[in-house]
N, C-alpha and C positions, 0 to 999 in steps of 0.2 A: 504494500500500500504506500503510495507516494503522498507526500505532504503538500499542502496548498501554499504555493509561493505567491499567490495573488491576494493574500489577506494580511492585515496588520498584525496578526498574532504571530509572535516569533516562532521560528522553526523548532527551537528546543522545547517551547511550551506545547506545541502541537504534538511533538513526539512524546513528551511526558503525559499528555492527555490520552494519547493512544495506548501507552503502557497501562494507564489507569483503567481504560476501557477494557483492555484484554484481561486485566485482573478481575474486574467486575463480572465479565462474561464467563470467567472460568477457563479462558484459553491459557492463561498463566495461573498456576496454582501455588498455594503457600509453600514456601521453602524450595520452589523450583528455580533453578538457575536461569537467568535471562540470557539471551544471545550476547555474544562478545561485542565489544565496541566496534570491531572491524565488521562483524556481521550486520550490525545495526546501520553502520555507515553505508554498506553496500545495498541493504534492503530498502533504505529510504532516501538514498542519494544525498546525504548530508556529510558535513565534515566531522572529524573526531571531536572537535571542540563542541559542536552542537550536541553530539551524543553525550558527552561528559556533562554538559549543562543540564540536559534532560534527566540523566540518571541522578545527578546531585539534587535536582528539584524534587524528583520522585522520592528520594531517600529522606529529604527534609520533611516531606509530607507523611512519612511513615509507610509509604507504599513498598519500598525496597530496603534491603539492608546489605551491607558489604561484610564479607568474611575475609579476614586478612590472608592473603596468599592463595585464595580460592576463587573469588569472584563475587558477583552481585546476585542476590536472590530476592524472591517475592516474600514480603513480610506476611506472617500469619496473624492470627488474632493477638491482640495485645493484652498484657496483664493489667487489669483495672484495679486501682487502689483508691479507696475513698479517703479523702483528706480529713473528714470530720471524726474519724475513728483512728485509734492506734491499732495497727493490724499485725497479727502474727504472721511471720514470713511463710511458714509451711501452709497454714490455713488459707492464706491469700491465693497461693498458687494452686493448691489441691482443689479448691472450690471451683476453679476455672479450668480444670482438666489438665493441669501441668504436674509433672513429677518434680518435686522439690528436693534439692540437696545443697549442702554447704561445705566449702573447703576453708580450713583454717590456713589462710595464705601466708601470714607473717605475724610474729609477735616479737616485741623488743622493749627494753627499758631505755628510755631516752632522757637526756638532761632536761630539767625544768627551765622555763624562761618566763619573762614577764607576761607574755600572752597566756600561756597555760595556767600560770599562777593566779592571774585575775579571773580567768574564765572558769576555772574549777575551784577557785577559792581554797588553794592549798599553799603551804609555805614554800618559798623559793628553794629551800634546801631539800625538799622532797622530790624524788624522781617521778617520772610519768611513765605509765604503762600504755603502750600502743598495740592495739589488736586490729588486724586486718582480715576481713572475711570476703569470700566470693560466693555469692548466691547463684545457684543454677536452676533453670527451668528446663525440663526434658534434656538434661545433660549438657545444656548450653549456658555459658555465663550470661547473666542478665543484670546483675548489680554487684558493685564493689563497695564494701563498708570499710571505712577508715576511722577507728574510734580511739579516744584518748581518755584515760582515767588517772585518778590519784593512785599511788602505788598500792595502798591497802585494798581499795575497791577493785582495781585492775587485776590483782592477783586472784581474788575470789572469782571474778568474771572469767579469767583465763582458765581456772580450774574447771568451771562449769562448761566452758567451750570445749576443752579437751575431752571431758566425759561425753558430751554430745557427739563429738566426732567418733569416739570409741563405740558409742551406741548406734551410730549411723542415723542420727536424728537431725533433720534440717533445722536451722535456727538462724536468727540474727541476734545481735546483742540484747535486743528487747526480751528475748526468751530466756536469758541467762541470769536474770536477777532472782529467780525463784528456783530452788530454795537455797542456793549456795550463798548468795550475797546478803550482807547485813543491811542493805538499803532497799527501799521500796519506791519505785518511780511513781510520782504523783501527777506530773504534767510535763509537757515539752514545749519549747519555743523553737519554731522552725522558719527557715527562709527557703525559697524556691528560685532556682536560677537555671536558665538555658545556656549551656556551654558546648564546646566541641572537644572531642577527646584528643589528648596529646599522645606521643609515642608510647609512654609508659602505661597509660590507662588503656590504650588500644591493645597493647600486648596482653594485659590482664583479661580484658573482656572479649578478646578475639574479634575485634572490629577494625575497620580501616581508620587511620589517623584522620581527624577532622569530622568524624561521625557525630551526630547529635547526642548529647547527654543531658539528662535532667539531674541537676545537682541539688540535693536536699541537705541543708546544714541544720543540725539539731543540737540543742542543749537540753539534756534530760535532768530533771530536778527530783529530789526527795524533799518535798515541801519547799523550803527556801534554799536548800543546799544543792548546788549543781554537782552531778555525779558522773556525767559523761558528755564529752564533746564529740560529735560524729559528723563526718561528711559521707553521704551516701550517693554514689554515682550510678544512676539508672540508665540503661540503654534506651535511647529515644525510640528505637524501632521495636522495643519489646514492652514498654510500660506507658500507661497513660493514667493520670490522676484526675479525679472528678470530685465535685463538691456541690451539694444542694444548698442554695441560698434562697431565703424567703424575703418577699417584699413586706415592709412594715406599713402600717396604715399611714404613717407620716409621709412616706415616699410616694404613696398613691394619691395623695391630695393634689387637686389641680392648683397650679400657680395662679395667684390672683394679682392683678395690677395694683 
């Protein structure tokens, strides 16, 4: 199928729309590899730059995902996570038909600094425990957790993490406060940001550098005491967050002159 060169719609956008149409019609199925850049160039009579722009646009819309060293594939259904609730990692995936698992990627004790001291409300002389996890859905990495704790809390969380790994139980740090830890999370402050993956993150999540990432930064509290600082990097092609918001009576009132 040739693209229309007599319209104001850019060629790359036409090609992206054609890919979307093929996905909607089932011609391209979830996790199916799309044709190579060369094949798309030849099939549609366009340059490689145009093909790359179309693929990038489709990936940004969550239609496609790139696997490092393998190619570009059709994105399947996304993992939906509701923002109004604190969600258990395993339950979130299992309810939507995904097989969940967790890898204890890295743990280390790092020196404290002013940032962690203030954020976690710990003495500058106390060292910090860093725990890194990779969460998998259907044996594919979907999220990378990078968490920081005071030494005392961190060691109890690490003990629980190692037990969960030994028991082959999927988890995030949220699931590790019971029963090993001496603290009980009461609430969390979070920010949400759209970023692109760098080389290091791409290597962990098995995606191409520059892929869309949803960064959720959290500070977890036990009443007024911060107990964990966490950066969670969710693959943009695998996750979407949603929130139900209600209109108040005030917002529905007509504006009067």
